[in-house]
C-alpha positions in Angstrom: 66.6 -14.7 -31.3 66.0 -15.7 -27.6 66.5 -12.1 -26.6 63.7 -11.0 -29.0 61.4 -13.7 -27.8 62.2 -12.7 -24.2 61.4 -9.0 -25.0 58.1 -10.0 -26.7 57.1 -12.2 -23.8 57.9 -9.4 -21.3 56.0 -6.9 -23.4 53.0 -9.2 -23.6 53.0 -9.8 -19.8 53.4 -6.2 -18.9 51.2 -4.8 -21.6 48.5 -7.4 -21.3 48.0 -7.3 -17.5 45.1 -5.0 -17.7 43.4 -7.4 -20.1 44.1 -10.3 -17.7 42.3 -8.5 -14.8 39.4 -7.0 -16.8 36.0 -6.9 -15.1 32.6 -6.3 -16.7 31.4 -2.8 -15.9 27.8 -2.7 -14.6 25.5 -1.2 -17.2 22.3 -0.8 -15.1 23.4 0.3 -11.6 22.0 3.2 -9.7 22.1 4.6 -6.2 18.5 3.6 -5.3 14.8 3.6 -6.2 12.8 6.8 -6.6 9.0 7.2 -6.7 6.9 10.3 -6.7 3.1 10.2 -5.9 -0.1 12.1 -5.4 -2.8 11.1 -3.0 -6.3 11.9 -1.7 -6.4 12.3 2.1 -9.0 12.3 4.8 -8.1 13.5 8.3 -9.6 13.6 11.8 -8.0 16.8 13.0 -8.5 16.2 16.8 -9.2 19.9 17.3 -12.8 20.0 16.0 -15.1 17.0 15.6 -15.2 16.7 11.9 -13.4 15.2 8.9 -11.0 17.2 6.8 -10.4 16.3 3.2 -7.6 17.2 0.8 -4.5 16.0 -1.1 -1.0 14.9 -0.5 2.2 14.6 -2.5 5.3 12.5 -1.6 8.6 11.3 -2.8 10.3 8.1 -1.6 14.0 7.3 -2.2 15.1 3.8 -1.2 18.8 3.6 -0.9 19.2 0.2 0.8 17.4 -3.1 0.3 14.8 -2.4 3.1 15.5 1.2 4.0 14.7 4.5 2.5 13.6 8.1 3.1 10.3 9.9 2.5 9.3 13.5 2.2 5.6 14.5 2.0 3.2 17.3 2.0 -0.4 17.2 3.1 -3.2 19.9 2.7 -6.5 18.9 4.3 -9.4 21.4 4.6 -12.5 21.6 6.7 -15.6 20.4 4.9 -18.0 22.7 7.0 -17.0 26.0 5.5 -15.3 27.4 8.6 -12.1 27.9 6.5 -9.8 25.9 8.8 -7.1 23.6 7.5 -4.1 21.5 8.4 -1.0 21.7 6.2 2.1 19.6 6.9 5.6 19.3 5.6 7.6 16.4 7.0 10.3 13.8 6.2 12.0 10.9 7.7 12.9 7.2 7.5 10.9 4.3 6.1 11.4 0.5 6.4 9.8 -1.7 3.8 9.7 -5.3 2.6 8.7 -6.7 -0.7 6.3 -9.7 -1.2 5.7 -10.1 -4.9 3.6 -7.1 -6.0 2.9 -6.0 -2.4 5.4 -3.6 -0.6 4.2 -2.9 3.0 6.1 -0.3 5.0 6.3 1.6 8.3 7.7 5.2 8.6 8.8 7.7 11.3 9.0 11.4 10.3 9.3 14.8 11.8 8.4 18.2 10.3 6.3 21.3 10.4 2.5 21.7 10.5 0.4 24.9 9.9 -3.1 25.0 11.5 -5.6 27.6 10.4 -8.1 28.1 13.2 -11.8 28.2 12.4 -13.2 31.6 11.3 -10.3 33.5 12.8 -7.9 33.3 9.9 -5.0 32.9 12.3 -2.4 30.4 11.0 0.0 29.0 13.6 2.9 26.7 13.0 3.8 23.7 15.1 6.4 20.9 15.2 4.9 17.6 14.3 6.0 14.0 14.7 4.4 11.3 12.4 4.3 7.5 12.5 2.7 5.7 9.6 2.0 2.3 8.1 0.9 1.5 4.6 1.5 -0.6 1.5 2.3 0.0 -2.2 0.9 -2.4 -4.8 2.9 -2.6 -8.0 1.2 -2.5 -11.4 3.9 -3.1 -13.9 7.4 -1.5 -13.7 6.3 2.1 -13.3 2.9 2.4 -11.5 2.3 2.0 -7.8 -1.0 2.3 -5.9 -0.7 3.3 -2.2 -2.9 3.0 0.9 -1.6 4.5 4.2 -2.5 5.4 7.7 -0.7 8.1 9.7 -0.8 9.2 13.3 0.5 12.7 13.9 1.4 14.5 17.1 1.4 18.3 16.9 3.2 19.8 19.9 2.7 23.2 21.5 -1.1 23.7 21.3 -2.5 25.8 24.1 -4.2 22.8 25.7 -1.3 20.4 25.0 -0.8 18.6 21.8 -3.3 17.4 19.2 -3.0 14.0 17.5 -4.6 14.0 14.0 -5.1 10.8 12.1 -4.8 10.7 8.4 -5.9 8.1 5.8 -4.5 8.4 2.3 -4.9 6.6 -1.0 -3.1 7.5 -4.2 -0.9 6.6 -7.1 2.8 7.0 -7.8 5.2 6.8 -10.7 8.3 4.6 -10.0 11.4 5.7 -11.9 13.5 3.0 -13.4 12.6 0.0 -15.6 13.6 -2.7 -13.2 13.5 -1.8 -9.5 16.6 -2.4 -7.6 15.1 -3.2 -4.2 11.4 -3.9 -4.8 
């Protein structure tokens, strides 16, 4: 009888060890926060004395509590009818903080910019570097409203570099019911 009790005890100890060390599996974990947005942009192109207007699209992916990446596209066109425009594709790092519904951030990016010269139709590509500052305002779990300022440096122009400034306002959809980092 003691041999049977010993075997049962040994079976319980060996077979029940996984139950003794069981942990709850997270049910709502993810790699980070994603938001995708569309914006209205106004730019001072620094090549001609006028304001360009257009649109932008961006995607942010925040993979750490205060750090993420951003990719964006801008298309701003001349308002004088000279058919010139600036088109940019860039991406880089962003640092943000969360203060209730306000999420201010700074970003540093690099990419490519196309400039269409007035009346000539010539489109020339340049390397660009961008620094920006802005803030998202949260409206519920999914909607964000953004305001942003960017300073761009376009390298390789004939007379050196140009430094457009861009102001952007827009909205974004934030994926996920409860933000991980915001």
